[in-house]
Every structure is written in C-alpha cells, then in structure tokens.
N, C-alpha and C positions, 0 to 999 in steps of 0.2 A: 384842924386848919392849920392853929398856931405853927404845929412841927412841922407840916408840911411846908409851911412861909419861912422857917427856919432851913429846913433842907435847901429848898429855892436860893436862899440866902446864904449859903454857905457853897453849895453847889457851882453859882453866877460868879461870887469872891473868889473862888481855887481858879477858876477857869482863866479871871484878870491877871490872876501874879504869876500863874506859871510861863513859860516862856513867852517875857517881854523882849528878848530880843535874839538876835541871831546874826554869830560870826561867820564870815564869807575869808577866807584862808588866800592869799596866794596863788597854791594850786588849788585850787575851786573848791575846795572841800567846805559845804555847810553846816553849821552847827546851833543848834537849838538849844540857848542860855539865858540866865540872869546873870543879867552884864551886874558887875558891884562896882567897880573903879581901874583907873589905868592909874600905875604908879611904877617909878624905876623900870621905865620901855619894856612894863609886863603889865598885859592885860588881867584882869582879874573877873572871876564867872564863877556860876554856881551850875551846874544841870539840873532843868527841873526834875523836882522830886525828890535831889541830896541839898544836906545843908555845907558838902565838903566844898571847899574852896579851891578851886584850880587857878592854873594860870599859864598864859601864854603868850611867850615876846611878841610885841607889837610891830615887831619887823615881820612874824610873819600873816601877820592878818594885815586883810584888805580893806576891810569896810566894816562897819556895826550897825545894825539896820534895828532899829529900836520898830516893834511888830505893832504898837499901841497908835503911836502917830505920825507912823510911816515919816519917820526921818531915817535918815543914811547919814553915818556920818563916816570919812575916810580917814584911816587911821593911821596907815603911812602907802607908801608908792611903791610899786614895785623895784628893785634896782636890778638894772642890763650892765653886767661889765664885757664889754667885751674885747677889749685889750690893754695889752703892760699900761699904757696911756689913761687910761680912769681909775689907775690904782687911787687917787683923790675920792671916789666913791666907796671907794673899800670902807666897811666898818666894823672898828675893834670894839669884841663883844667884851662882859663879862662872863665865865661860865654860866654862870645860873639867869641872863639874858636869852640864851639859845633856847626854849621848850618851844617848841612847834618848828623849830629849824632841824631841818636832816647833816644829822656831819658824815662831809665827804670825804675827810680823811687828813691826813698832817702832811704839811709841808717844812722846809728846812732850807735855808741860805746861808750864805755865806756873809759875813762884813767885821772884815781886820779892823782890829784897832790903830789907829795913829797915833804916834809916836805925840804924845803931848794932847790928844783929843780927849775932852771931858765928859764921863760918865751918861749925861745928859743929852748931849750929842747924840754918843753911841745909840742910848738906849730908841731915839729918834729915828737916826738912822738906820738903826735895823730894823726897827716897826715899816719905816716909808719900803725898805724895800722886801719884808714878808706880804705887803698890801702890792707893792708890784706884780712879785709870783703870784699870788691869788688870784689878780686882778685878770692877769695874763691867762690863767689860765680856767678864769669864769667865773670864780668865788665874790660875790660880796660879802660875804660877814666870814669873822676872821677873831679867836681865840687866843691867843700870845700864850703859850705853854713855858715858852724859855724864850731869855731874850739877854745873852751871855754873850761873850767873844768868843767863846767854843764852842758855846749849842745857842743857834735861832733857830727856834721852833714855833708853829702856827694849826691848830685845829680849824679848819675850812669847814666852813656851811654853806646850801644854798637850802631853795624855798621847796 
C-alpha cells in the first residue's frame, strides 16, 4: 500500500511539472515548454522531458500561456512594415537575438560621408538608410553587418 501511494504521488507531481507553459509564435506555431525566464530580448525555456535550456527571440513570440493558472501574457506585438515611411518601426537586433526569426537576405545601401561629418552622425545616417530600405521591402528586423563609408550592409529578418 505504501509503495502504491508513493507511485501515485510521483506520477501526480510529474504531471504537474511537465508542460507548464505554451509558447505561441507570430507564425502561429505552438510549443509546449517549461518557461524559465526572459532576458536580453530572448525567452529561455526547456522542452518537457529535457533539462537543456533553449532560447527564442522575444520578437518571434506572440504569447506565453501558463497552463496551470490559465494565464496569458503578451510577449510582443507583430510589427507590420508596409512602406518606407514605417522605418521607425524597424528594429535593429544583435545577431544572437534573431533565434526563431527567418533570415530573408541581405540589403545594401549607399550613404556617402559628407565633408566634415562626424563618424557618429554617419553611423546614425547609415542605420536610418538601412531601416528605410528594410521598411520599403517589408522587413521588420535588421542586423547591421557593416556600417562603413564604403560598405553599408544589413541582414534582414521576418517572422
């Protein structure tokens, strides 16, 4: 009887621990996970039955549902970029923050450095130019690969 009680207790606790959350991405994929934390624009989680920590960009995740409490948390809203004028919506990410987003290619631009222009203003101008090009093509995320006078280049990402 004692062994039977211990067995039922263990099975009940395992069922409570497994699959505590559900991640819904912006491309409507659902994943049952054990949520760990959110940090540096990344969502850390573990797949049920595994202790390996995985991560995904918070910009790829729409919603985080807690199954036990029927609680839902909005992680990020979908960014719709339709025209060049939407360049302020384009987000510049670091390379490690793109996990879960789809790389769609590379864009380049020309931005000549004016005489007397400081390096800081050139970098901001080059970034703005890349954001405008990405917005014109409908890409909400960029990773700047190079921002020098001879070579302005960024990788573009989408959901």
